[in-house]
Structures are given as C-alpha cells and as structure tokens.
Phi, psi and omega in degrees: 000153171278161187307316186299312178301319172302314177299313181300309176294335176282323180291320172300323184287320179297328175298313182295321181293321178300318174303322184287320176300317184293324183289324177295325177295315183294325184286329186266326192303322187286355185243353185214173180293309179219152176216147170225149185222144184217146173221143174226120182241116182239155181219139182191183176216144172218138179229156179226140176230162178210126189048041176081359184254141173294129176256314180224146170230120182231132175256137184235125176215089185222168176173158181220149170258131182243134188237125174244132182232151182227132172211123186055039180067017173255153184227141176220137193233142167200160183218161178212158171256000183253118183263024174286159182302309182301317181301314184287323174308315181292321178297319177294324181293320174298314181291327179289325179292316175300320181297330183289350184254356181266154176283151175293139183224112183292347183263001178274164178124168181295166176283187177288136176296336178290344185262351181292137180279079177287335173227073178296146172296146169282113177262009167068040191260011194245098185226070178302160171244152169253028178297138170272176180301313178307312179300315175302314180298315184297327179294315187290315179294322180296317182300311180295317184288330172299317186296309189290353173290344177289136183298331188270355181269131184248340186200171182213143177271355170113173183245151186217130178231136181222141174221129181201157174220153181223156175245120180244132182224140181229144176205159179207176188277003172280350178104004175281128173210098186222169171199172178202163178254138180211154186233159167209146181221150177201149176228129180223163178209144183221132190223161180235130177249154181221139182210123175049045181080352176261139185240137179227135171255148170199178190217175172204153179208168172220141188213152174189153167301325188255120187299328183286355178255005172293150170289163185284160180296329176297319176298317179297314178299312177293326175297314178305311181291322180293320182289315176301314183296321184295339182268351183295151183074029185281150185240158167278147168238168182299154170291135185195170162264138174193165182290150175232133182252114170276122181303157183302322175292335168289317188297325170319318186291318182299325179284330184292326174298334168294320172312300180311315184291333187248010172287141182311319177303311179301315181297301186294333176288346191052051178232049177220144180280000173244038179294139176059043180248003175284130189092358180249150182291115175253326184231173178305160186295325182282002187265130173226142177243109184250135183248131172221107184281002191244022180286134180299129180067005189295148182298321190249010185284151186198126184284338179208169178272188176296344185243015176082000178292144177295148172258147187222149172284133181197160173277127174279316171235124175240119179055042181081357185257123177300127180267324192202155166278171173251110201243140159258189182299312183297304188294329179294314182297317178304322186255006177068039181234193186238147179300139182253019174077026181246023173286125190094352168127186184268174182248220186274121178244135181240111178277126187289132178289161179282329178218130181298350183239020182268092172272187193300320182294320172304318177301320173302313183293318182299316180291314181067306180216130181157205189243136166260120178263116173258332177216152185235153179222143178092175184239040189271056183239117175257116182293337185280311179246356172089004176294134187228124183206107184232149168290149182211156167226161184170217179231153174264132180240131177224142184053033168079016178225147188287130182260307182195161182283141179235144176218180181049055179231156170236138181250142183213150181184200174232128192300329173311300180292323177303312182292323183283338191258009173295118185270334181196157175226127187274169184264012177279065195296129157286110187260002190265353182241176177282001172246120176252114192214141169270188183296146181247134178249117184248128193295332183194127174221164175276129180248119173258124179233229189273000000 
C-alpha cells in the first residue's frame, strides 16, 4: 500500500476502535459506578541480518482491549484480543466478576472530570512507511556491511530495522473518548572489533517517528564501527577519586533515575531517596528540567496519559528545585494531591545545559583530568537510598584531551550527592529518547580499578 492508503486505513481503524470502546463502556456503565476502556492496535515489520544474510523477518499486527470497572471502591480488570461484540460482553462480565473479589480501596477510581483531555491537541505523531521487506532487509544489511568494511572489525551481532505504527483509543464513563495514531522507526547495528587478541563490541542506532528523518544506514554502520574500534587497547586504571563526565547517551540514564525517584508509586510507598523533596534544592541552582508533552513529532509527545488526563507543559525542576512528583490518579489520591498526567510515564524532558556554547570538547577541557564514561553495566542503583555503583567503560582524560580507552572499572557514589555535584551540562544533546540531555560532568566520584 502507498503511504496515503496506510494513513486512510489507520484513520478508519481509529474510528472503528472508538466505536468498539464506546460500545464496551455502554455495556458496563449500567452495571457499575465507573468504567474505563482502552485499546492499542499496532502494525509493523522488523528484520534482522547477520554477516549480510537475513536472519529474521517478523510482521506484527496485534492489539488488546482492556476494561477496568469500579464499584463501591472495588476494582476489576480484564482484557481481550478478540474484538467481537460477544467477546467484549464476556470481558465486561469477567472484569465485574473479578471486582467482586477485591477489597475496597478509597484511592481507586477514575480521575477528576476537570482533568480529562476532552479536546486533545493533534501532535503530528503519525508518519507510516511503505517500505517493503526487501527494502527493510537492505537497510539492515547495508548498516552491517558498512561497519564490516573496517579492517579491525571481525564479527557482528547484526543489523536490525523496525518500522511500526499504532492506533490508541481511550474512553471512560465520564464522557472521555479520544484516540490518536503514532509511528516509530529505528535502524541499528552491533559489531565486534579485535586487535592483538582484545575484542570490543559496540553499537549505533537511529530512530524517529518519521522514516525520512532517520540517519543513513552508512552512518549507523560507521558509527558502530568507530565506537567499537575506539575502545580497542583499553586499560585498567588505579582506584581513585576523580571527576566523571557522562557522555550524553549515558547521561540520559542519570536523569532517568530521577524519574523513578519522584514517581508517585515510589513516593507513597516511601521507597525513594527523594521523599519530601518537592520545594527542595536537588540540583545546582542553574539547572532546569522542562517537560513539554506537546512537541510536534516528539519522541515522548502525548495528548493525554493512560488514564485520559491532560498532559501539560511544566518545569519538573526549576533553578535546581524539585517542583512536582509524577502522579497518576491512584498515587495522587494516596498523597492527597492531583494527577499530573503521568500515568504511563513521562513525556519530553529537556535538561538545560550550563552554557549554550559548551560542546563535548568544552566539557573535556572543563574536566581537565578524569574519566569519560561511554557505557555502563550492571544494575547497582538503589532507588531507596540513592546508592549508585555501576561497571563502566570509557576514556581517560588528561589536560582536557582523551588519552586512551579504559575498561573494567566501577564508578560509585550516591545519586543525591551526584545530582548536587553536577558541575556542567553540555549542549551535545541526545535527542533519540524522551529525555533530552547533554553530557553531564560530576566533579568527584569513587572509581574502582586495579
């Protein structure tokens, strides 16, 4: 099909799914106090290659309808992949039956009607591709073979291409019934380099809602090869205290730990190192984190959250001070607050750089001597007390310049201290995720080496 035909089919599908959701709501609302229904239907293709040969081709066309009912503060949920009228009736019965075996919870139920996104914005999220299987295979193969043209590349974990689009519809008994279409495309490559018996693996990828905005397969292959080769000859270093510069791709993970720490579930369970931190300085005074769910074509853009609540622009952190927790309806009620439109996760976050003209080389010069971290391993992060300990690889820096690659080291600290001790953030912003952040320089961390 052409792109126009795909768009027309998806829009017709959104209308049909909206009718199915409305029907499910009508079937349930006469029997319970409140009901909400959502459906997500996705279609896509993914292919993988290895050493220039096709390994896997997958076509995806799946989706499920989920029904949640509330009666006397009791809750029941059920779902189905069968969208026939009879199957939906059965699913309503199942949800109501389950509800009868649950205990009352005063915090359960739909959100406030004033928070519902009855007129959500169009965020331009739908850019389907008409690529056929042969085209998809060729992209994955080209990325991989471009990397293998380098003499130090000896093997590959393969090339991978994925293209998919979906239709999401949400409705509830408060009169909310909205949906939207969205797409995503990605191309990646993972390779292995060898020198003097030492092997290093690395990868590169590109992703976008719009296929035409993906970087080329040649770029992906060259990036993967360059990254793997640059780590050949890695050395261990002595145990020390030193500044650490997290490359932008890795720095995103540091900010993602903040997401977990201020999520409503962690707060009301008292399992966060940032309890009672709203209104408190968590970062340096110059740092602001701004959330904009309404960026056109944005990776994390969404007109409403998973509970139908409006998504809004806001500062999560302003001049270093935490402004809000991230709340859905349930966690908001547990805390005596109002939903912030974060049921299902965060939207587009932008972390402000310390200087608008501070690129990665400027960050190296500012650090002068220390470690650049380009990848992390392990799960050594304690969300309750903030303790942080991760295996790392990267580069040793002296006189503001990279000297040689390093490996088999562990970096450690506490996230509370790490956040407050951020010295600078670069303008080399990572744009492929819902957190957009440049490289982050922390003035001092424990580094365990040989």
